[in-house]
C-alpha positions as CSV (number, residue, x, y, z in Angstrom):
1,M,86.1,91.5,135.1
2,R,86.7,94.2,132.3
3,Q,84.7,97.0,131.9
4,E,82.7,95.6,128.7
5,E,81.9,92.2,131.1
6,A,80.6,94.8,134.1
7,R,78.2,96.6,131.4
8,R,76.8,93.2,130.4
9,L,76.2,92.1,133.7
10,T,74.6,95.4,134.9
11,V,72.1,95.3,131.8
12,I,71.5,91.4,132.5
13,S,70.6,91.7,136.1
14,K,68.0,94.9,134.9
15,L,66.8,92.1,132.5
16,I,66.6,89.4,134.9
17,D,64.8,91.7,137.5
18,G,62.1,92.6,134.9
19,H,63.2,96.7,134.4
20,L,64.4,95.8,130.4
21,S,63.0,93.7,128.0
22,V,65.3,91.5,126.1
23,A,64.8,93.7,122.8
24,Q,66.2,96.6,124.8
25,A,69.0,94.7,126.6
26,A,69.6,93.2,122.9
27,E,69.8,96.9,121.7
28,Y,72.0,98.7,124.5
29,L,74.5,95.6,124.2
30,Q,74.0,95.7,120.6
31,L,73.6,92.2,120.4
32,S,71.0,90.1,118.8
33,I,68.3,88.9,120.9
34,R,69.4,85.2,120.4
35,Q,72.6,86.1,122.2
36,V,71.2,88.2,125.1
37,L,69.1,85.1,125.9
38,R,71.8,82.5,126.0
39,I,73.8,85.4,128.2
40,K,70.8,85.4,130.9
41,K,70.4,81.5,130.6
42,R,74.3,81.4,131.6
43,V,74.1,84.1,134.4
44,L,71.2,82.3,135.9
45,E,72.9,79.1,136.1
46,E,76.5,80.2,136.6
47,G,76.0,83.6,138.3
48,E,78.6,86.1,137.8
49,A,80.9,84.0,135.8
50,G,78.1,83.8,133.0
51,V,79.2,86.7,131.4
52,I,82.8,86.2,131.5
């Protein structure tokens, strides 16, 4: 896993745990809200492999 993917996983994990809002995660990752929601869905379905 590359450093960028690890950072995405960390932010998405905080989003799932309720420590970040979708808007905050999108701003931190410099992605759209829609992209963050897609990544969140993939992580929930596939686990860590969802960010790769």
